[in-house]
C-alpha positions in Angstrom: 47.6 103.7 67.2 50.9 105.0 65.9 52.4 108.4 66.8 51.2 110.0 63.6 47.6 109.2 64.4 47.9 110.7 67.9 49.4 114.0 66.6 47.1 116.9 66.2 46.9 118.4 62.7 46.7 122.1 63.3 46.0 122.9 59.7 42.9 120.7 59.8 41.9 122.1 63.2 42.1 125.6 61.8 40.1 124.6 58.7 37.3 123.2 60.9 37.3 126.4 62.9 37.1 128.5 59.8 34.4 126.4 58.2 32.3 126.7 61.4 32.9 130.4 61.6 31.9 130.8 58.0 28.8 128.6 58.5 27.7 131.1 61.1 28.5 134.0 58.7 31.0 135.4 61.2 34.0 137.4 60.0 37.4 136.8 61.7 37.0 140.2 63.2 33.6 139.4 64.7 34.7 136.1 66.2 37.8 137.8 67.6 35.6 140.4 69.2 33.3 137.8 70.7 36.2 135.8 72.3 38.5 138.7 73.1 41.4 138.0 70.7 42.8 139.7 67.7 41.6 138.9 64.2 45.3 138.3 63.2 45.6 135.6 65.9 42.3 134.0 64.7 43.8 134.0 61.2 47.0 132.3 62.4 44.9 129.6 64.2 42.7 129.0 61.1 45.8 128.6 58.9 47.4 126.3 61.4 50.3 128.6 61.8 49.8 129.0 65.6 48.7 126.7 68.4 46.1 127.9 70.9 45.7 127.4 74.6 43.0 125.2 76.0 41.2 128.3 77.2 41.1 129.7 73.7 40.0 126.3 72.3 37.1 126.3 74.7 36.1 129.9 73.9 36.2 129.1 70.2 34.2 125.9 70.7 31.5 127.6 72.8 31.3 130.6 70.4 30.9 128.4 67.4 28.6 125.9 69.2 30.6 122.8 68.3 32.3 120.4 70.6 36.0 120.6 71.4 36.2 117.0 70.1 34.9 118.1 66.7 37.4 121.0 66.5 40.4 118.7 67.5 39.4 115.5 65.6 36.6 116.3 63.2 34.1 114.2 65.0 32.6 113.9 68.5 33.3 111.1 70.9 30.5 108.7 71.6 30.7 108.6 75.4 27.9 106.4 76.8 27.5 108.5 79.9 27.3 111.9 78.4 25.2 113.3 75.6 27.6 115.6 73.6 25.6 115.6 70.4 23.9 118.9 71.4 26.9 120.4 73.2 25.1 120.0 76.5 26.5 117.6 79.0 23.7 115.7 80.7 24.0 112.7 83.0 22.3 109.6 81.5 19.7 109.6 84.3 18.6 113.1 83.4 18.8 112.6 79.7 15.2 111.4 79.3 13.8 114.4 81.1 16.1 116.8 79.2 15.0 115.3 75.8 11.3 115.6 76.7 11.8 119.3 77.6 13.9 119.8 74.5 11.3 118.0 72.3 8.6 120.3 73.6 10.6 123.4 72.9 11.5 122.2 69.4 7.8 121.4 68.7 6.8 124.9 69.8 9.5 126.4 67.6 8.4 124.3 64.7 4.8 125.3 65.2 5.9 129.0 65.1 8.1 128.5 62.0 5.3 126.7 60.1 3.4 130.0 60.0 6.4 131.8 58.4 7.2 132.4 54.7 10.5 131.1 53.2 11.9 134.7 53.4 11.0 135.0 57.1 12.6 131.6 57.8 15.8 132.6 56.1 15.8 135.9 58.1 15.2 133.9 61.4 18.0 131.5 60.5 20.4 134.4 59.9 19.4 136.0 63.2 20.0 132.7 65.0 23.4 132.4 63.5 24.2 135.9 64.5 23.0 135.5 68.1 24.4 132.0 68.9 28.1 133.0 69.3 27.1 135.6 71.9 25.2 133.2 74.1 28.3 131.5 75.6 30.3 134.7 76.0 
């Protein structure tokens, strides 16, 4: 791998942050409020004008519910010992139990959602997008 491939592209990093923020229908102001930064600073990060600390990177990652790998590289690592697909880190030995519990929860949610109209589902999706960033605060 040459030096160019190792370098972080802060414009692309900022674009991924912005895309994920917008996917959750968050304004810069709202994301800044959630993680305790200024909207101006968030804008600088999103444009790639300013680098961020590891602490800020983790706060943004948690608030947007994406992995740090995704923010930095645009994809998540495929570590054989960890399950990072869901942003939860589970040892391989516990992964089966975790998946069974998660599957049961997802089935229950799916059963509930099957009773909802399209309008209600859209409302629920909007509410989830609104709530998720606050869960890791």
